[in-house]
C-alpha positions in Angstrom: 84.2 85.2 89.3 83.2 86.4 85.5 85.8 88.3 84.2 84.4 91.2 83.0 82.2 93.3 84.9 80.9 96.8 84.9 83.1 99.2 86.8 82.9 103.0 86.6 85.7 104.3 87.7 85.6 108.3 90.0 88.3 111.0 90.8 88.2 113.8 92.4 91.4 115.4 90.8 91.5 117.4 88.5 91.6 115.7 84.1 95.7 115.5 84.0 96.8 116.8 81.1 98.3 113.7 80.5 96.6 110.9 81.7 99.0 108.7 79.9 101.8 109.4 82.3 99.6 109.5 85.3 99.4 106.7 87.5 95.4 106.9 87.9 95.0 106.6 84.2 97.8 103.5 84.0 95.6 101.4 86.8 92.5 102.2 85.6 93.3 101.7 81.7 95.0 98.1 82.8 91.3 97.2 84.8 89.8 97.9 81.8 91.0 95.8 79.2 90.4 93.1 81.6 86.8 93.9 83.5 85.7 96.3 81.1 82.8 99.7 82.1 80.5 101.4 81.3 80.6 102.6 77.5 78.4 105.0 77.3 79.3 107.9 79.9 83.0 109.2 80.6 85.3 106.3 82.2 86.8 107.6 84.7 84.6 110.4 85.5 86.1 113.4 87.5 83.6 114.6 90.5 85.9 117.9 90.1 83.8 121.2 89.7 86.8 123.3 89.7 87.7 121.9 86.4 85.5 124.3 84.8 87.6 127.1 86.2 90.0 128.7 84.0 93.5 127.3 85.4 94.9 130.9 85.9 91.6 131.0 88.0 92.1 127.9 90.1 95.7 128.6 91.3 95.3 133.0 91.8 91.6 132.5 93.9 91.6 129.1 96.0 88.4 131.2 97.5 86.5 130.6 94.7 86.8 126.7 94.5 83.9 124.5 95.3 85.4 122.3 98.6 85.6 119.2 98.6 82.3 117.8 100.1 80.4 119.3 97.5 82.2 117.1 94.6 79.8 115.0 92.6 76.6 116.7 93.3 76.9 118.7 90.2 76.3 115.6 88.6 73.0 114.1 90.0 71.9 112.9 86.8 75.0 111.5 85.7 75.5 109.5 88.9 72.2 108.0 89.0 72.2 107.2 85.4 76.1 105.5 85.7 74.9 103.7 89.3 71.7 101.8 87.7 74.2 100.8 84.9 77.1 99.2 86.6 78.1 96.2 88.8 79.6 98.6 91.1 82.0 102.1 91.4 85.4 102.2 92.1 86.9 105.9 93.6 90.7 106.6 94.1 92.1 109.2 96.6 95.3 109.5 98.3 93.7 110.9 101.7 90.9 109.9 104.0 88.6 112.1 103.1 84.9 111.1 103.7 82.9 112.4 100.4 79.8 112.9 101.0 78.4 111.8 97.7 79.7 108.5 97.7 77.5 107.5 100.2 74.3 108.4 98.0 75.4 105.5 95.5 73.5 102.2 95.5 76.1 100.0 93.9 79.2 99.0 96.2 82.2 101.2 96.1 85.6 100.4 96.6 87.7 103.0 97.6 91.4 102.9 96.6 92.6 104.9 99.5 96.3 105.8 97.6 98.2 107.3 99.9 97.7 104.6 102.9 96.2 105.4 106.1 98.4 108.4 107.0 98.6 109.2 110.5 95.1 110.9 111.8 92.3 108.9 112.5 89.4 109.4 109.8 85.6 109.6 109.6 85.2 105.5 110.6 81.5 105.1 110.1 81.9 106.8 106.5 84.6 104.2 105.6 82.5 101.4 106.7 79.9 101.9 105.0 82.0 101.7 101.8 82.0 98.2 100.1 85.9 97.8 101.0 88.2 100.3 101.7 91.6 99.4 99.2 95.3 100.4 100.3 98.8 98.9 98.5 100.2 98.5 101.4 99.7 96.4 104.6 101.0 98.6 106.9 98.0 100.8 106.7 95.3 97.6 106.2 97.0 97.4 109.8 96.6 101.1 111.1 92.6 101.0 109.5 91.8 98.5 111.7 93.4 99.4 114.6 91.0 102.4 113.6 88.0 100.0 113.5 87.1 100.1 110.1 85.9 96.5 109.2 86.4 96.3 105.4 90.3 97.7 104.7 91.8 95.0 101.9 95.2 94.7 100.5 95.4 95.2 97.0 98.9 94.8 94.7 100.4 97.7 92.9 101.4 96.8 89.6 102.5 98.2 86.3 103.5 97.1 82.7 106.4 96.1 83.4 107.4 94.1 80.2 107.9 97.9 79.1 111.0 98.4 80.6 114.3 96.8 80.2 117.8 97.1 81.6 120.6 99.8 80.2 123.1 99.6 82.4 125.0 103.0 83.8 129.2 102.9 85.2 128.3 103.4 88.8 128.8 106.9 89.9 132.2 107.3 92.0 133.1 109.3 95.0 135.4 112.4 94.3 138.6 110.2 95.7 138.1 108.5 92.7 139.6 108.0 89.4 135.9 107.1 88.0 133.2 109.4 86.7 131.6 110.8 89.6 128.3 112.5 88.1 125.4 111.3 89.3 121.9 111.0 87.2 118.9 111.4 89.0 115.3 110.9 87.2 112.2 112.5 89.5 108.5 111.9 87.1 106.1 113.0 90.1 105.7 116.9 88.9 104.0 118.9 91.7 99.9 120.1 90.6 100.2 123.1 93.4 102.6 125.7 94.1 102.5 123.8 97.6 104.0 120.7 96.2 107.2 122.4 95.2 107.9 122.0 98.9 105.4 119.1 100.4 106.7 116.5 96.8 110.7 117.9 97.2 111.3 119.2 94.9 113.1 122.6 96.2 115.2 120.3 98.2 116.2 118.4 95.6 117.3 121.8 93.7 119.2 123.3 96.6 120.6 119.5 97.2 121.8 119.9 93.1 123.5 123.4 94.6 125.6 121.4 97.4 126.7 119.0 95.0 128.2 119.9 91.6 128.0 116.4 90.5 124.2 116.1 90.8 122.2 115.9 87.6 118.7 116.0 87.6 115.7 115.5 84.8 112.3 116.4 85.8 108.9 114.7 83.9 107.3 117.4 83.7 102.9 117.2 83.5 102.1 120.9 81.5 101.6 122.5 84.9 103.7 124.9 86.9 106.2 124.5 84.2 107.2 128.4 83.7 107.5 128.6 87.8 109.8 125.3 87.5 111.9 127.0 85.2 112.3 130.4 87.2 113.3 128.3 90.0 116.6 126.5 88.2 117.4 129.9 86.7 117.7 131.4 90.0 119.5 128.9 91.8 122.4 128.9 88.7 121.3 125.5 87.4 119.9 125.5 84.1 123.5 123.0 82.8 122.7 120.4 85.8 119.1 120.6 85.6 116.4 119.3 82.5 112.6 119.8 83.0 111.0 117.6 79.7 107.2 118.7 79.7 106.7 116.6 76.2 105.3 113.0 76.3 108.4 110.2 75.9 109.6 106.8 76.1 110.5 107.1 80.1 112.4 103.9 79.4 114.3 105.5 77.0 114.5 108.4 80.1 115.5 105.2 82.4 118.3 104.4 80.4 120.1 107.9 80.6 120.3 107.8 84.6 121.6 106.0 87.7 118.2 106.6 89.8 114.6 108.0 90.3 113.2 109.9 93.1 110.2 110.4 94.7 109.6 112.7 98.5 106.9 113.5 99.9 106.8 115.4 103.7 103.3 113.1 104.3 102.0 110.4 102.4 98.8 111.5 101.2 100.1 113.3 99.0 101.3 110.5 95.5 100.6 107.3 95.4 101.7 104.2 98.6 103.8 102.9 95.4 104.4 106.2 92.8 104.3 104.8 89.7 107.7 106.2 88.3 109.7 104.1 90.9 107.8 100.9 89.9 108.8 102.5 86.4 112.2 102.3 88.1 113.0 99.4 89.6 111.3 97.0 86.6 114.8 98.9 84.4 117.0 98.0 86.6 117.6 101.8 88.6 117.7 102.0 92.1 115.5 104.4 94.1 115.8 107.6 96.4 112.4 108.1 98.9 111.3 109.7 101.5 109.9 107.0 104.8 106.4 108.5 104.9 106.1 106.9 101.8 104.6 102.8 101.8 107.4 101.9 99.1 110.0 102.9 101.7 109.4 99.2 103.6 109.8 97.7 100.6 112.9 99.7 99.1 114.5 98.9 103.0 113.7 94.8 103.1 114.7 94.4 99.1 117.6 97.1 99.3 117.2 98.6 96.2 117.7 101.9 96.8 117.9 104.8 99.7 115.2 105.8 102.3 115.9 108.4 103.9 113.4 110.3 107.1 113.0 113.8 106.7 112.7 115.9 102.7 115.3 118.7 103.4 118.5 119.8 101.6 120.6 118.3 103.9 118.4 115.0 103.9 118.5 114.2 100.0 122.3 115.2 100.0 123.3 112.6 102.5 121.0 109.7 100.5 122.3 110.5 97.5 125.7 110.3 99.2 124.6 106.6 100.3 123.2 105.8 97.2 126.5 106.8 95.3 128.9 104.2 98.0 126.6 101.2 97.4 125.5 102.0 94.1 126.6 98.7 92.3 124.9 96.9 95.2 121.6 98.6 95.4 121.3 98.3 91.2 122.2 94.7 91.6 119.1 93.8 93.6 117.0 96.2 91.6 117.8 94.3 88.9 116.6 91.3 90.4 113.6 92.0 91.9 112.8 95.4 90.1 110.6 92.9 87.1 109.3 90.2 89.7 107.8 91.8 92.2 105.6 94.2 90.4 103.4 92.8 87.6 100.3 94.4 86.6 98.8 91.1 86.2 99.4 90.2 90.1 97.4 93.7 90.0 94.8 92.7 88.3 94.2 89.7 90.1 94.4 91.4 93.3 91.2 93.3 92.2 89.3 90.9 91.0 89.6 88.8 94.5 88.0 92.0 96.4 85.3 91.6 93.6 84.8 88.9 94.1 84.1 88.8 97.8 81.6 91.5 97.1 80.0 90.1 93.8 79.6 86.7 95.0 
């Protein structure tokens, strides 16, 4: 098929403060480089009308927020004009929510269910009305098909692996060894809301640092809820072992200073099924600590490139860090072997191109 298409990308989130480090923005930028898009309108388009409320009101007055069922209806003219100009639309959302505005579009819609199928049967009629429902893992394809969704397709996750190089650190050792027991972990999946301090395992990680005096944590932040994070660190007395970087940085340089990266989630639909921060870590040859709710956990177990924990609480995190230390050398070797080859950006783009060819060919 032709390599240049007119695609418009839509998101129901608020515009990110730092799109350069946000996973959706990175993926969309790579696809736009290959396929192009509508240049006369903001692309991607943010369907969330709550972006017009001040940030303080968005956090403190949740009842004033526009419900998701109405997202996009404040853009009738813009959406009509975009719809007339494109070959297809691509919409990203972590959970299978049936946004009614998507049913009003005339051109094909690829609904990217970025958090995976989840555990609750969605609105089957709505999703069968989409041109395709794209997910990043085969287990989500199987689950959606079992529920009766007939247009589920698998697309590969990918990043620009060329941006990452391996800078090995000496393996952390247990306290019975003469080697340095310090273990450095990076978390680059910051919360968007107060509730995500718990659901993304940040509170559990901080509590684990209280239990493990040799655990040092680095968080990459996005300018949201920064003061709330600092308050937590100070309250726990962890200022000397927890660093929060609230600015744009070279992620490859940060990864050179840590042993591994971590992303935790109490359920699958709050982060991407294959979080870019963990793909970055693997591309840099650094293993990962991940919770089983994420589809990436299957890959981590299969390739033996990290540790999977089943629950997100302090005890599970402590056990996970100890398991990471116990097998660090082997896990790091596997990350170096597979991290650069399994998640190339080119393979991700090619997998989308196959989907587009089926829809438009």
